[in-house]
N, C-alpha and C positions, 0 to 999 in steps of 0.2 A: 181309453186305449192308448200302450204304448207303440213303438215305432214297428216292433216286429208284430204285433198284433194287425196294426193296419196293412202292414203290406200284405199278411197272410189273405186278408179280406181282397185287398187289390188283385194278388193273384189269383184268388177262386173266384172272383168276380162278382164279391158280395158287395162290392164299392166301387164308386168313378173317383177318378182322378182328382175332380175339381171339390168332392166332399173330403177332402184330407184336412183342408183348410178350418174345417168345423172343430177339430180335435187337438191341433197342435199350431204352433206360431207358424208362421211364413216361412221363419227360415228352415225349421225342421220340416214342414210339408215339402219346401224344395229338395232337402236332403232325402226324404222318403220316398219322394217321386223318381227322383234319380236313381235309385235304389232299385225300386222296382222295374225301370227300363232296362235297368243292367241285368237284372234276372230274366227278364222279358228277351232281350237282343242278346243275350248272352256275351255281352260287352263289359267295357270298364271304362268310366268316364272320369278320370281322375283331374282333367285340364277344365272340364266341363265345371266341376266342383271347386275349383281355385279362384275364388274372385273376391273382390272388395266393395261392390256395390251393396247397396241397403235393400235386400231383398223385400224387406216388410213395406216399404217405399214402392218399388218398384210393381210388386205382385199387387199393389192397390188401385194402380193406374197407368201401368205399361204394359203388363203381360200377364197372362192367365195360365195356369199350370205349368210354374216354371219349373225347370230341374238344374238351373246355373247359368253359367253365361259363355259366351264364344270369346276368343281372342283374335284379334286381326295386329299385324303388326302396324304400327303408325311414324309416320318419317313427317319431316318438315322439309318446306323448300322455302326459299328466301336470304337475304331479305327481297320482298318485292315491294317496290315504291308506286305508292297510289296516289294520285291526283285527283279524287273524288268530290262531291258536294258534300258527302259524310265523312268518307275517309281521306284523310291528307296525312299520310305518315308512311311509313315501311312496316312491313307485318313479316312474321313467319307463320306460313300457314301450316297447320296441323293433316295430313293424308293419311288415312287409312286403307290401305290397300295390301294385296298379294302379289301384285303383278308387279315383277320385276322390269327396272327401267321407267317405270311411270312418274317416280317422283324425281329421280335424275333429270329428267326430260323436262318436267316442269321447272326445276332448280333453273335448269340451262335458260328458260323461258325467262324465269324471275331475273335472272343476271343479265341477261338483254335488256329487258324492260328498266331495270334500276341504274343501269349504264346510259341509258337514254332518258333518262330525266323523270320517268315513272308514266304510268297507264294513264289516261282519263278514263273516269267510272261515273255515268249517272244512271239512276233509276228514273224511269220515263212513268211509271204507272205502277202502284202499289194496291193491289185488288185480290178478294178470295170469291169465287162464284159458287153457286147451287143452282141447280137445274131439274126442276121437277119434272115429272109428265103427267098429264091433266086429261082425261078422258071426255068427251062429249058425245052428244049423240048425232051431230051431223057439222058439217065444214060452216054451216050458217051460225050454228052454237058456239062453234070454236072462236069465231070471229069477235061473237059478244064476251067471251071470255076474256079475249085479249084485250079488248076494249075497257072491262072491269078493271084488268090491270092498271091501264094508262089512267081510267077516270079516278081511282082510289089508291095512287100512288103515296100521296101524302099521309093518308091514313095507314098504310100498310108501312111505311116508313116507321111510323110511332111504334106500331104492333112489334116489328122486327128488332127495334133498337129498347124495347123494353124488356128484350130478355138478355141483354147484354150492358156491362158498363162501359165497354171500350169498342165493340162493333157500330158501324153505320151503314145503313144501306143505300147507295148512291145511284141506283138506277135499276130498273129491269128492261134489259135489252141483250141481245134481241128477244123477239118473245115469237117463237115459230110456230107455223102449224103445218100439219102434215095429215089431211084427210080430216078425221076428227080427234086427233091429239093435239096438244098443246103444251110447247115447251118453254116456259120463261124463264130465260137466264138473270138468276138474281144475284146483283154484283154488290160487293162490299168492301169496306175498309176494316181490317181486323187488327189495328195497331201493330205491336210487336209479337203477337201471337200467329203461327202460320192460318189459325183460323177455321179450320174444317169443321169443327164440332160446333163452334159458335156459330158459324153461318147454317148449318144443318138445324140446328135447334130453332134458329130465328126463322127460318123459312118455313118449318113446321108449323110457327105460330099463325102465319100468312096462309098456309092451306086450311088451316082451322078457321079463318075468317071466310075463305073462299067457299067452305063448306057449308058456312052459314047463310050466305047472300046468292050462293049460285047454284045452277044443277051439275055443276063440273065435279068430276071424281078423279083426287088424285091416285094414279095407278103407283106410282115410284117416286121416294121423295128424292131419288135420283134418276135423271132420265136420259144422262149420257150426254147432255149438252154443256155441262159443267165446264169444261171434261175432267174429270179427275182419274190421273194417274194412267191416263192413254194417251198416245200422239196423235192430234187434232189440228185440223187447220185453222179451227175458229181460234185457239189458243195463240196460236201463231200470228193471227190477224188481231184479236182484240186484246190480248195478252190475259196472263193469270200469275197471281202471286206478285214476285216482283219482276218488272220487264225493265231490263235494264242493257245499255249499251256501253262499250268500252273501245278505245281505241289509243292508238299510239303513232308516232312518227320516230322512224328508227334511222339514225343516221347511217350513209354507205358504209362508211368504216367499222361501225360496230355490225352492221349486218354481215359484212365481211370475216373478221376478227371472231365473232360469237357464233353466229350460225353457219359459217363456213361456206356460204352461198351468195346468191345475188338478189338484190329486189327482183328483179325482171325473172329469174329461174323461180322464186316462189310466187310472183303474180300468175305466172304459167300453170305451175301445179295447182294452185288455188281455184283457177277457171277450169281446168281439166277435170280435176277431181273432185272437189267441193261443189262446183256449180253443175256443170254439165254432167259429171258423172251420177251426181245424186238426180238431178232430172231423168236422166236417164234409165235408173232404177226406180223413180215414182217413190224418191225418199221425201220425209218432212222435214229432215234434218240436212241442212246444205252447210255441213262442216266435217272437218277431220274425226274429232273423238270428244265433243263436248262432254259427254257421260260419264268420261274416266274421271275427269276433274271434280264433277259434279258429285258423283256417287263417293268417291275419296273424301271430299271435304263434309259431305254430309253425314257418312260415318264417322266422323272423328267427332261431330259436333252435336250426335243425335237428332240430325233430320228424320222425316220420313223417308227413308231410302228408295221408296216405291216411286217416290218424286223425281227421280231420277230421269225416269222416262221423260216426264214434261221438259228436264231440265237438258236434255239433249236436245230439243229443238233450236232451232237459231242457223243465221246466216253469218257466215265467215267473208270478208273481203279483203281482199290485199291490191295494192297499187305500188306500182313502180314510180317513183316521182323523181327523174332525173338522177337515178342512182340510190334515192333514199327510198325506205319503205313506209309505206302507210299500210297498218294492218288494224283491224276492229273485228270485235264477235259482236252480234246482236242476239240477246238472251230474253224473249219475252216472255216466259214461262217458268219462274225460278222461286217454287214454294218455301219460304224459310221463316223461320223463328229464331228468337232468342231467348222467349220466356213459353213454359208449358210444355206439353209433350213429352218427347224423350229428350229434350235439353234439361231435364232436372235431374238426369241421372248424372252421376257421380264424375264418369270419365268425360262424359259430353259435355257437362260444365266446363271441366278443364280444357278440354280443346277451345271451349268460345273464351276463356280464360286468355288462353294463349293468345287469340285475336285480339282480346281488348274490348269482347262485344256481349261478353255475359250480361244478361238483364234487359231491363226496360230503356226504350228510346235508343236502341242500339238495331233494329231490323234492317233499316235501310243502308247502314253501314255496314252491315254484313253481305247484304246483297252485292254492294259494290266488289266486297272484298271476295266472292265466288266468281263474281264477271272478271274480275283482275287475274284471278288465278287460271279461269277457263283461258284466258288471253295467251296466259305464259304456255299453258300447255299446247295450246294449238298454234301458237309460233314456232313452238319448238320441234313438234312434229312435222309440220309443213316444210320448214325450213330441212328438218333431216329426209325428207323425203327429196325435196330439192337438190340436195347435196349427195344423196344417194346413201345415206348413212343408218336408214331406219335397221336394216338388217342386222348391220354388225353392232349396233346401239343394244340389240335385244340379244343376240350371242352372247356380248359381254356381260351384260348386266342379268338380262332374263334368264341365264341358264345357270348363272354362277359360277 
C-alpha cells in the first residue's frame, strides 16, 4: 500500500495507527500518522515534522505511534565549579525550558558558587526500587510470607541477578504488612542505567519463585511502595535513585556583591518559606523550586521527565555564619542515567556530551552535577526573595 491508501484506511477506520508500521518504514509511518492527525484535527504540524532524530531507532525503543518531535529552547548556565567525589571541574549545564528567567537565575547562582570556590557534592546512596503487592489469606499468612523473603534472601538475590549483567539486589527492606497484603520493597543497584526496567524484570522472577513455594498471590508488580513518579515520605527517608547532598560556604562579600542581600536575610527567608511555610502546607518538599532545575536538566539530557516529581523532594538549609552564608540542598530521590532509555536519543546524548557524562561509569558524576545545579537555582531564588528582586526579574526576563 502507498501512503495515500494507508491514510484513506485510517480515515475510514479500516486501520489502526499502530498497524501503519507493518507496511512502510518507521520514517514513512511517522509522516503518514502526522498527515492523518493533520486531517482529523484540521491543523498543520510543520514544526513537529522538522527533526533530526533517528525515528527508526526512537520508534523501536522510545515511543509508539510517533508523529514527529517537539522542540524546546535549550540554554546553558555556567561555568559552575563542582568539588565532588566524582565531578571535580567546571561545567556548563544545558537546560531545556520555556520559562523565562530560569536559566538567568541558575546562571547567577552558578556565578556565585564559582566565585566562592565551588560547591561540594556527594552521592550518599545509589539505589533503585520495586515493591510489588502480594495477597494472602490472613495477617498470620502475611507474616509467613514476610519471613519467607527474609529466610530465602540469598537465593532470591541469585534469581534476580540472573536476569541482568549489571543489577544487584542489595536488600528487601522494608517488608510492609497491611492486613492480608504484603509489600516487599526490593532495593537494587543498577549501575549507570536508571534501572526501572531492570528491576521490574528481576522482581518478576522473584515473584515466580514466590508462586512456586508459597500460597501468596501477587496482585501487582508495583504496589506503590517503590515509590515511582509520586512524592512519598519513604523516598525522602530511604532514598531512591541517586541520593545527593551539596553544600557551600559563601563569603559575606560575595553574598553582598552577587546576591545583593545578606546571609541573615537569606536564612530568615529559608526558615520562613522553605521550612515553616512548607510544613504549614503539608508539603514533602521543603525547598523553593528543585523541580525547576531537575526538569530542565532532565529534558536536556533524555531523563524520564516524570521523575522530576521525585526530584522535587528535598530540604534546603541556610545559616548565617558571622556574615558568611552556609547553604545546602539535600536531594534524596534523583533517578538519573547516562546510558539506556531516552539518553540514546541524539539531542539527549548531545546534552550529556556538554556535561562530559555520556556513557558508562558517569551516572554518579551526573548526579553530582544535578545537585550542584539545583543548589545554584535554589540559592539564586532564595537570594532574590531576600533582596526583593523576584518580581522584577520575571518582569524583565519572563515577559520579554
